[in-house]
C-alpha positions as CSV (number, residue, x, y, z in Angstrom):
1,M,16.8,38.2,7.4
2,Q,13.1,38.6,8.4
3,Y,11.3,36.2,10.6
4,L,7.7,35.3,11.0
5,R,6.1,36.8,14.1
6,Q,4.6,33.5,14.9
7,K,5.1,29.9,13.9
8,P,2.7,28.6,11.2
9,V,-0.3,26.7,12.5
10,S,0.2,23.1,11.4
11,K,-2.6,21.4,9.5
12,L,-1.1,18.1,10.7
13,P,0.0,18.7,14.3
14,L,0.1,15.0,15.2
15,V,2.3,14.0,12.2
16,G,6.1,13.9,12.2
17,T,8.6,12.0,10.1
18,N,7.0,8.7,9.3
19,I,8.1,5.5,10.8
20,F,9.6,4.1,7.5
21,T,11.9,7.1,7.2
22,R,12.9,7.0,10.8
23,M,13.7,3.3,10.9
24,S,15.5,3.2,7.5
25,G,17.5,6.2,8.6
26,L,18.4,4.6,11.9
27,A,19.3,1.4,10.0
28,A,21.7,3.3,7.7
29,E,23.1,5.2,10.6
30,V,24.1,2.2,12.7
31,G,24.7,-0.2,9.8
32,A,21.8,-2.5,10.6
33,I,20.1,-5.0,8.2
34,N,17.0,-3.3,7.0
35,I,13.9,-5.6,6.9
36,A,11.9,-2.6,8.1
37,Q,10.8,-0.5,5.0
38,G,8.8,-2.3,2.3
39,F,11.1,-2.2,-0.6
40,P,13.2,-5.0,-2.3
41,D,17.0,-5.0,-2.1
42,F,17.3,-7.1,-5.2
43,P,17.3,-5.7,-8.8
44,C,14.3,-5.5,-11.1
45,D,14.2,-7.4,-14.4
46,P,17.1,-6.2,-16.6
47,R,14.6,-6.0,-19.5
48,L,12.9,-3.1,-17.7
49,I,16.1,-1.2,-17.4
50,A,16.7,-1.7,-21.1
51,L,13.2,-0.6,-22.0
52,V,13.6,2.6,-20.0
53,N,16.8,3.3,-21.8
54,E,15.2,2.6,-25.1
55,A,12.3,5.0,-24.4
56,M,14.8,7.7,-23.4
57,H,16.8,7.2,-26.6
58,Q,13.6,7.3,-28.6
59,G,12.9,10.8,-27.2
60,F,10.2,10.1,-24.6
61,N,11.6,12.5,-22.1
62,Q,9.0,15.3,-21.9
63,Y,5.7,15.5,-20.2
64,A,3.4,12.5,-20.7
65,P,-0.3,13.2,-21.2
66,M,-1.8,14.1,-17.8
67,P,-3.9,10.8,-17.6
68,G,-0.9,8.7,-18.7
69,V,0.6,7.3,-21.9
70,L,-2.4,5.9,-23.8
71,K,-0.8,2.6,-24.8
72,L,-0.1,1.9,-21.1
73,R,-3.7,2.7,-20.1
74,E,-5.0,0.4,-22.9
75,L,-2.9,-2.4,-21.6
76,I,-4.0,-1.8,-18.0
77,A,-7.6,-2.0,-19.2
78,E,-6.8,-5.4,-20.9
79,K,-5.0,-6.7,-17.8
80,T,-7.8,-5.7,-15.4
81,F,-10.5,-7.2,-17.6
82,E,-8.6,-10.5,-17.8
83,L,-8.1,-10.6,-14.0
84,Y,-11.4,-9.2,-12.7
85,Q,-13.8,-9.1,-15.7
86,R,-14.4,-5.4,-15.3
87,S,-14.1,-3.1,-18.3
88,Y,-12.5,0.3,-17.7
89,D,-12.3,2.8,-20.5
90,P,-8.7,3.7,-20.9
91,I,-9.7,7.2,-22.1
92,T,-12.0,8.2,-19.2
93,E,-11.5,5.7,-16.4
94,I,-7.8,5.0,-16.0
95,T,-5.1,7.5,-14.8
96,V,-1.4,6.7,-14.4
97,V,0.1,8.4,-11.3
98,P,3.5,8.9,-9.8
99,G,3.0,6.2,-7.1
100,A,0.0,4.8,-5.4
101,T,0.2,7.3,-2.5
102,A,-0.3,10.2,-5.0
103,G,-3.3,8.4,-6.4
104,I,-4.8,7.9,-2.9
105,Y,-4.2,11.5,-2.0
106,A,-5.7,12.9,-5.3
107,A,-8.8,10.7,-4.9
108,I,-9.5,11.8,-1.3
109,Q,-8.9,15.5,-2.1
110,A,-11.2,15.3,-5.1
111,L,-14.1,13.3,-3.7
112,V,-14.2,14.0,0.1
113,H,-15.5,17.4,1.3
114,P,-14.9,19.3,4.6
115,G,-17.0,18.0,7.4
116,E,-17.6,14.6,5.8
117,E,-16.4,11.4,7.4
118,V,-14.2,8.7,6.0
119,I,-14.0,5.2,7.7
120,V,-10.5,3.8,8.0
121,L,-9.7,0.3,9.2
122,E,-6.7,0.3,11.6
123,P,-3.9,-0.6,11.6
124,C,-3.6,1.3,8.3
125,Y,-1.0,2.7,5.9
126,D,0.1,6.0,7.2
127,S,-1.0,8.3,4.3
128,Y,-4.7,7.7,4.7
129,I,-5.6,9.7,7.8
130,P,-3.4,12.8,7.0
131,S,-4.9,12.9,3.5
132,I,-8.4,12.9,5.0
133,I,-7.5,15.6,7.5
134,L,-6.0,17.8,4.7
135,A,-9.3,17.5,2.8
136,G,-11.0,19.0,5.9
137,A,-12.8,15.7,6.6
138,I,-13.0,13.5,9.7
139,P,-11.3,10.1,9.9
140,I,-13.5,7.6,11.7
141,R,-11.3,4.8,12.9
142,Y,-12.3,1.2,13.2
143,Q,-9.7,-1.1,14.8
144,M,-9.6,-4.6,13.3
145,K,-9.9,-7.5,15.8
146,F,-6.6,-8.6,17.2
147,P,-4.8,-11.0,16.8
148,G,-6.4,-12.1,13.5
149,Y,-7.0,-8.5,12.2
150,S,-10.6,-9.5,11.2
151,I,-13.4,-7.1,10.4
152,D,-16.8,-7.2,12.0
153,W,-18.8,-5.5,9.3
154,A,-21.9,-5.2,11.5
155,E,-19.7,-3.0,13.8
156,V,-18.5,-1.0,10.8
157,K,-22.1,-0.4,9.8
158,T,-22.7,1.3,13.1
159,L,-20.1,3.9,12.2
160,I,-22.1,4.9,9.1
161,N,-24.3,8.0,9.2
162,D,-25.4,10.8,6.9
163,K,-21.9,12.3,6.9
164,T,-20.1,9.1,5.8
165,R,-18.6,9.7,2.3
166,M,-16.0,7.0,2.0
167,I,-14.6,3.7,3.3
168,I,-10.9,2.9,2.7
169,I,-9.8,-0.7,2.4
170,N,-6.4,-2.3,1.8
171,T,-5.9,-5.8,0.6
172,P,-3.5,-7.5,0.7
173,H,-2.9,-5.6,3.9
174,N,0.0,-3.4,5.0
175,P,1.2,-3.9,7.7
176,T,-0.5,-7.2,8.8
177,G,-0.1,-9.4,5.7
178,N,-3.8,-10.2,6.0
179,I,-6.2,-10.4,3.0
180,L,-9.9,-9.6,2.5
181,T,-12.0,-12.6,1.5
182,H,-15.0,-13.0,-0.8
183,G,-17.2,-12.8,2.3
184,D,-15.6,-9.5,3.3
185,L,-16.2,-7.9,-0.1
186,V,-19.8,-9.1,-0.2
187,S,-20.4,-7.6,3.2
188,L,-18.8,-4.3,2.2
189,Q,-20.9,-4.3,-1.0
190,A,-24.0,-4.7,1.1
191,L,-23.0,-1.7,3.3
192,V,-22.6,0.7,0.4
193,E,-25.1,-0.5,-2.1
194,D,-27.9,2.1,-2.7
195,T,-25.9,4.8,-0.9
196,D,-23.6,7.6,-2.0
197,I,-20.7,6.1,0.0
198,L,-17.5,5.5,-2.0
199,V,-14.9,2.8,-1.5
200,L,-11.2,3.6,-1.9
201,S,-9.4,0.3,-2.4
202,D,-5.7,0.2,-2.0
203,E,-4.6,-2.9,-3.9
204,V,-0.9,-2.3,-4.4
205,Y,0.0,-5.9,-3.4
206,E,-2.7,-7.4,-5.7
207,H,-0.2,-9.9,-7.2
208,I,1.2,-11.1,-3.9
209,V,-1.4,-13.5,-2.4
210,F,-0.4,-16.9,-1.0
211,D,-1.5,-20.5,-0.4
212,G,-3.8,-20.7,-3.5
213,E,-6.0,-17.8,-2.4
214,R,-7.4,-15.4,-5.0
215,H,-7.0,-11.7,-4.7
216,Q,-10.4,-10.1,-4.1
217,S,-10.5,-6.8,-6.0
218,V,-13.4,-4.3,-5.8
219,S,-13.1,-4.4,-9.6
220,A,-14.5,-8.0,-9.6
221,Y,-17.8,-7.0,-7.9
222,P,-20.0,-5.1,-10.3
223,V,-22.1,-3.2,-7.8
224,L,-19.1,-2.4,-5.7
225,A,-16.9,-1.4,-8.6
226,D,-19.5,1.2,-9.6
227,Q,-18.8,3.0,-6.3
228,S,-15.1,2.3,-6.0
229,I,-11.7,3.8,-6.8
230,M,-9.0,1.1,-7.1
231,V,-5.4,2.0,-6.7
232,A,-2.5,-0.2,-7.9
233,S,1.3,0.0,-8.1
234,F,3.8,-1.1,-10.8
235,G,6.5,-0.4,-8.2
236,K,5.3,-3.2,-5.9
237,T,4.7,-5.5,-8.9
238,Y,8.0,-5.1,-10.7
239,H,10.3,-4.3,-7.8
240,T,10.8,-0.7,-8.9
241,T,9.4,1.3,-5.9
242,G,11.8,4.2,-6.7
243,W,10.3,4.7,-10.2
244,R,7.0,5.9,-8.7
245,V,4.5,4.6,-11.2
246,G,1.0,3.4,-10.2
247,Y,-2.5,3.9,-11.5
248,V,-6.0,4.6,-10.5
249,L,-9.2,3.0,-11.8
250,A,-12.6,4.5,-11.3
251,P,-16.0,5.0,-13.1
252,A,-15.8,8.0,-15.5
253,E,-17.8,10.4,-13.3
254,L,-15.5,9.8,-10.4
255,M,-12.3,9.8,-12.5
256,K,-13.3,13.2,-14.0
257,E,-13.1,14.7,-10.5
258,I,-10.0,12.8,-9.5
259,R,-8.1,14.1,-12.5
260,K,-9.1,17.7,-11.6
261,S,-7.3,17.2,-8.3
262,Y,-4.4,15.1,-9.6
263,Q,-3.3,17.6,-12.2
264,F,-2.3,19.9,-9.4
265,V,-0.5,17.2,-7.4
266,A,2.0,16.1,-10.0
267,F,0.3,16.5,-13.5
268,S,2.0,13.4,-14.9
269,A,4.1,10.4,-14.1
270,S,7.5,9.7,-15.6
271,T,7.3,9.4,-19.4
272,P,10.1,6.9,-20.1
273,M,9.0,4.7,-17.2
274,Q,5.4,4.6,-18.6
275,H,6.6,3.5,-22.0
276,A,8.8,0.8,-20.4
277,M,5.9,-0.5,-18.3
278,A,3.7,-0.6,-21.4
279,A,6.2,-2.8,-23.2
280,F,6.8,-5.0,-20.2
281,L,3.1,-5.6,-19.4
282,K,2.9,-7.8,-22.5
283,D,4.9,-10.4,-20.5
284,K,2.0,-11.6,-18.3
285,A,4.2,-14.1,-16.5
286,A,6.0,-11.3,-14.8
287,Y,3.0,-10.5,-12.6
288,L,1.1,-13.8,-12.7
289,E,4.1,-15.7,-11.2
290,L,4.7,-13.1,-8.5
291,N,2.6,-15.0,-6.0
292,D,4.9,-18.0,-6.1
293,F,8.1,-15.9,-6.1
294,F,7.1,-14.2,-2.8
295,Q,5.5,-17.2,-1.3
296,Q,8.9,-19.0,-1.5
297,K,10.5,-16.0,0.3
298,R,7.8,-16.0,2.9
299,D,8.1,-19.7,3.5
300,S,11.8,-19.6,3.7
301,F,11.9,-16.7,6.1
302,R,9.2,-18.2,8.3
303,S,11.2,-21.5,8.5
304,M,14.4,-19.7,9.4
305,I,12.9,-17.9,12.4
306,Q,10.5,-20.7,13.5
307,G,12.9,-21.5,16.3
308,S,13.1,-17.9,17.6
309,R,11.3,-16.5,20.5
310,F,9.0,-14.5,18.2
311,T,5.5,-15.8,17.7
312,L,4.7,-15.7,14.0
313,M,1.3,-14.5,12.8
314,P,-0.3,-15.5,9.6
315,S,1.0,-13.8,6.4
316,R,-1.6,-14.4,3.7
317,G,-0.4,-11.7,1.2
318,S,1.9,-8.7,0.7
319,Y,5.6,-9.1,1.5
320,F,5.2,-8.6,5.2
321,Q,5.4,-11.0,8.2
322,C,4.2,-9.8,11.6
323,A,5.2,-11.4,14.9
324,T,4.5,-10.9,18.6
325,Y,7.3,-11.0,21.1
326,E,5.5,-11.6,24.5
327,S,8.1,-14.3,25.4
328,I,11.0,-11.8,24.9
329,T,10.0,-8.6,26.6
330,D,7.1,-6.4,27.7
331,E,8.7,-3.3,26.1
332,P,6.6,-1.1,23.9
333,D,7.0,-2.1,20.3
334,Q,8.6,1.2,19.2
335,D,11.2,0.9,22.0
336,L,12.0,-2.6,21.1
337,A,12.3,-1.8,17.4
338,V,14.8,1.0,18.2
339,R,16.8,-1.3,20.6
340,L,16.9,-4.1,18.1
341,T,18.3,-1.7,15.5
342,H,21.0,-0.4,17.9
343,E,22.0,-3.5,19.8
344,Y,21.3,-6.3,17.3
345,K,21.7,-4.4,14.0
346,V,18.4,-5.5,12.5
347,A,15.7,-2.9,11.7
348,T,12.0,-3.7,11.9
349,I,8.8,-1.7,12.0
350,P,6.6,-1.4,15.1
351,V,2.9,-1.9,14.2
352,S,1.7,0.6,16.7
353,A,2.9,3.2,14.2
354,F,-0.1,2.3,12.0
355,Y,-2.6,3.3,14.6
356,Q,-3.5,7.0,15.1
357,D,-3.6,6.4,18.9
358,G,-0.5,4.3,19.0
359,K,-2.3,1.1,20.1
360,D,0.4,-1.3,21.0
361,N,-0.3,-5.0,20.7
362,R,3.5,-5.8,21.0
363,V,3.8,-6.6,17.3
364,L,6.8,-6.0,14.9
365,R,6.6,-6.1,11.1
366,F,9.3,-7.7,9.0
367,C,9.7,-7.3,5.2
368,F,10.7,-10.5,3.5
369,G,10.8,-8.9,0.1
370,K,14.6,-9.1,0.3
371,K,17.5,-11.1,-1.1
372,Q,18.0,-14.6,0.4
373,E,21.3,-13.4,1.8
374,T,19.6,-10.5,3.6
375,L,16.9,-12.8,5.0
376,E,19.4,-15.3,6.2
377,K,21.5,-12.7,8.1
378,A,18.4,-11.1,9.6
379,A,16.9,-14.5,10.7
380,E,20.2,-15.5,12.3
381,I,20.1,-12.4,14.4
382,L,16.4,-12.7,15.3
383,C,17.0,-16.3,16.5
384,R,19.6,-15.0,18.9
385,I,17.3,-12.6,20.6
């Protein structure tokens, strides 16, 4: 066997196994309740299973068209117009991808060039910064104001210069459960209007917004939409994260470039899953009622741990609840998350993992997108700590 004379030089020297894999792996190893990683432990609608089986039996088992099954793209266009009054051409402006992360990656690789800068708002989903670095670009980190995770757009403006190519936003937000408001989107629109700056908007939790609030999509703001790429997820909407089906919306001139990149990332998403999603999209209640479904889970989980020593933070969207633990310990959040998994058999996510510099505000993230039984067991443990 021959060996390399030297180790390969890593393009991502600061990146290891991500926190979701580590905590879920540890939970499985010690038999802990997993309210760490953001995936449901309850089944999807059985109709979806039947629709996938039907598509397979009908012979939809080979490559789908690279941009996605046309019928699905047409229905995505209808859905988006009904929700946000923005018309996207299903032929040139919608691409179905194998998961939102692939769509985010393809968009960054296609539209951001070496030496350019991309503004990211921390804490942020862990794929953003590595994708920027792999494009040869420079991540410019803005840390949202703790404890409310608010954004001072005047401060963001000071980060913009001639090298700024893109701003990445995420609403509803992972990991904090915050949402961007109408005022936030108006401020963002003012920043990028009459510039060449693009906005990449991660909206995978678009249908999980609470307390009567309305999801603020870049697609609903005409000027902003003309400079934006919107990424969404069927996995989050239909409780099928393992199926890896999402989609990207963008003006035709941007989508042309995104598809050039995407075709060499995965070429196409799962064919039978796309046909199933197309059939299931006709049932609008399945996504329109999702807010109420998850708000009941949020409210139940919050009530169950209200008497604990954790201090609950607002959860305005997504299926995440964050909490501080200053009355319990002064341990770093990663140390506490590991100890809770080992000693108490409940796995959580330390929010410092969503900062490139590991900023630690002593916050843990819980996922309440779980069965009631799971939440009750986890809450009973959390209340003992």
